[in-house]
KOLKEMI-71463 format. One line per 4 residues: number of its first residue (from 1); their letters; for each residue y, z, x of C-alpha. Coordinates in steps of 0.2 Angstrom, whole numbers, plus 5000, padded with zeros to 4 digits. Layout:
# residues N
NUM> A> Y,Z,X ~ ...
# end
This chain:
# residues 212
1> XXXX> 5522,5274,5416 ~ 5513,5288,5410 ~ 5518,5305,5415 ~ 5505,5316,5424
5> XXXX> 5499,5329,5413 ~ 5502,5347,5418 ~ 5486,5354,5425 ~ 5480,5369,5413
9> XXXX> 5474,5385,5420 ~ 5455,5387,5424 ~ 5445,5398,5413 ~ 5443,5412,5426
13> XXXX> 5463,5413,5427 ~ 5465,5412,5410 ~ 5452,5428,5408 ~ 5459,5437,5422
17> XXXX> 5477,5435,5415 ~ 5470,5441,5398 ~ 5463,5456,5404 ~ 5478,5461,5413
21> XXXX> 5490,5457,5398 ~ 5477,5467,5386 ~ 5477,5482,5399 ~ 5497,5480,5400
25> XXXX> 5500,5481,5382 ~ 5488,5495,5381 ~ 5496,5506,5393 ~ 5514,5501,5387
29> XXXX> 5508,5507,5370 ~ 5502,5523,5377 ~ 5520,5526,5386 ~ 5529,5524,5370
33> XXXX> 5519,5535,5359 ~ 5517,5548,5375 ~ 5535,5553,5372 ~ 5535,5571,5365
37> XXXX> 5550,5580,5358 ~ 5549,5598,5361 ~ 5552,5609,5346 ~ 5560,5627,5350
41> XXXX> 5558,5641,5336 ~ 5573,5655,5337 ~ 5566,5671,5330 ~ 5578,5683,5322
45> XXXX> 5577,5701,5330 ~ 5588,5718,5328 ~ 5604,5718,5337 ~ 5597,5731,5350
49> XXXX> 5581,5719,5353 ~ 5590,5704,5358 ~ 5597,5701,5375 ~ 5583,5704,5386
53> XXXX> 5570,5697,5375 ~ 5580,5683,5369 ~ 5583,5677,5389 ~ 5565,5680,5392
57> XXXX> 5560,5668,5378 ~ 5573,5655,5384 ~ 5566,5656,5402 ~ 5548,5654,5395
61> XXXX> 5553,5638,5385 ~ 5562,5631,5401 ~ 5546,5635,5412 ~ 5535,5625,5399
65> XXXX> 5548,5611,5397 ~ 5550,5609,5416 ~ 5534,5615,5423 ~ 5519,5607,5432
69> XXXX> 5511,5601,5416 ~ 5528,5594,5409 ~ 5532,5585,5426 ~ 5514,5579,5429
73> XXXX> 5514,5572,5412 ~ 5531,5563,5415 ~ 5525,5556,5431 ~ 5509,5549,5423
77> XXXX> 5520,5540,5410 ~ 5530,5533,5424 ~ 5515,5526,5434 ~ 5508,5519,5418
81> XXXX> 5524,5511,5413 ~ 5526,5503,5430 ~ 5507,5497,5432 ~ 5510,5489,5414
85> XXXX> 5525,5480,5419 ~ 5518,5474,5435 ~ 5502,5468,5426 ~ 5511,5459,5413
89> XXXX> 5522,5450,5426 ~ 5506,5446,5436 ~ 5497,5439,5420 ~ 5514,5430,5414
93> XXXX> 5515,5421,5431 ~ 5497,5416,5432 ~ 5496,5409,5417 ~ 5512,5399,5421
97> XXXX> 5504,5392,5435 ~ 5514,5403,5448 ~ 5502,5416,5455 ~ 5510,5430,5463
101> XXXX> 5506,5431,5481 ~ 5511,5448,5487 ~ 5519,5465,5481 ~ 5535,5460,5488
105> XXXX> 5535,5446,5475 ~ 5529,5458,5461 ~ 5544,5469,5465 ~ 5557,5456,5466
109> XXXX> 5551,5449,5450 ~ 5550,5466,5441 ~ 5570,5468,5447 ~ 5575,5451,5443
113> XXXX> 5568,5451,5424 ~ 5574,5469,5420 ~ 5556,5474,5419 ~ 5556,5490,5429
117> XXXX> 5556,5507,5418 ~ 5574,5514,5417 ~ 5568,5529,5426 ~ 5564,5521,5443
121> XXXX> 5575,5515,5457 ~ 5569,5503,5470 ~ 5566,5512,5487 ~ 5570,5503,5504
125> XXXX> 5552,5504,5508 ~ 5542,5489,5502 ~ 5533,5492,5485 ~ 5540,5510,5484
129> XXXX> 5551,5517,5469 ~ 5560,5534,5466 ~ 5559,5545,5452 ~ 5566,5560,5448
133> XXXX> 5551,5570,5452 ~ 5542,5559,5465 ~ 5539,5542,5473 ~ 5528,5529,5466
137> XXXX> 5519,5516,5477 ~ 5514,5498,5470 ~ 5498,5490,5477 ~ 5493,5472,5472
141> XXXX> 5478,5461,5475 ~ 5479,5443,5471 ~ 5461,5440,5472 ~ 5453,5447,5461
145> XXXX> 5470,5450,5453 ~ 5473,5468,5452 ~ 5488,5481,5451 ~ 5487,5500,5457
149> XXXX> 5502,5512,5456 ~ 5501,5528,5467 ~ 5512,5542,5461 ~ 5516,5556,5472
153> XXXX> 5527,5571,5468 ~ 5540,5577,5479 ~ 5535,5595,5479 ~ 5520,5607,5472
157> XXXX> 5529,5610,5456 ~ 5529,5592,5452 ~ 5510,5591,5450 ~ 5496,5582,5458
161> XXXX> 5495,5564,5464 ~ 5490,5551,5451 ~ 5484,5533,5453 ~ 5484,5521,5439
165> XXXX> 5473,5504,5441 ~ 5475,5488,5430 ~ 5462,5482,5426 ~ 5448,5494,5427
169> XXXX> 5437,5484,5439 ~ 5421,5494,5438 ~ 5407,5485,5431 ~ 5405,5482,5412
173> XXXX> 5423,5490,5411 ~ 5439,5484,5406 ~ 5457,5490,5402 ~ 5465,5502,5414
177> XXXX> 5459,5516,5424 ~ 5468,5532,5428 ~ 5464,5544,5443 ~ 5472,5561,5447
181> XXXX> 5470,5573,5461 ~ 5460,5588,5461 ~ 5471,5598,5473 ~ 5490,5599,5478
185> XXXX> 5488,5599,5496 ~ 5478,5589,5509 ~ 5475,5576,5495 ~ 5467,5560,5503
189> XXXX> 5475,5544,5496 ~ 5461,5531,5496 ~ 5463,5514,5502 ~ 5470,5501,5489
193> XXXX> 5457,5496,5477 ~ 5442,5506,5485 ~ 5428,5508,5474 ~ 5429,5521,5461
197> XXXX> 5415,5532,5467 ~ 5424,5532,5484 ~ 5440,5538,5477 ~ 5431,5551,5467
201> XXXX> 5421,5556,5483 ~ 5439,5560,5491 ~ 5444,5573,5477 ~ 5451,5563,5463
205> XXXX> 5443,5563,5445 ~ 5442,5547,5435 ~ 5447,5546,5417 ~ 5444,5530,5406
209> XXXX> 5461,5524,5399 ~ 5460,5522,5380 ~ 5474,5518,5369 ~ 5475,5529,5354
# end
């Protein structure tokens, strides 16, 4: 008796999964290359000029390393890393013939396989993760398949809201798409997978992700 042959994924599923894999790997490579090692130069000065001047320089360096720009960059890397991990997981499951049904399965799969970025902790709220400077929310769409991560800061100093969408679902585009809110207060969070034009109309700026 012949064993039944396993059904091969249909072409659309393969194409979608491939798009997710490409976008996910691009995001992961971006996160890996996005680690910045700050360099601090120590200037010598006469003894009577040390003290206030030195302490001022240290405070300035500290402000740069832990200011709004630095925190926003850190939160963007977190959002990109989480979006990439989720996209790769969903793509692998689809190629294996096990399409992910909802965001709960995405979170459970990431946790079970150790795919979560080490800087994130699972929140009690479904699809939410906690980081040092904010909260990240994963959105998942099974058809057409897509992953979205919305990252919100804890306070104003953590920078504006960020959203990463994988894949870029605009016509004729591929890869990933990054949105950033243009204000700190009164930010209007768009509906999941809202058209890019609608997101921009709500006060967000869109930037095409390009792997360096």
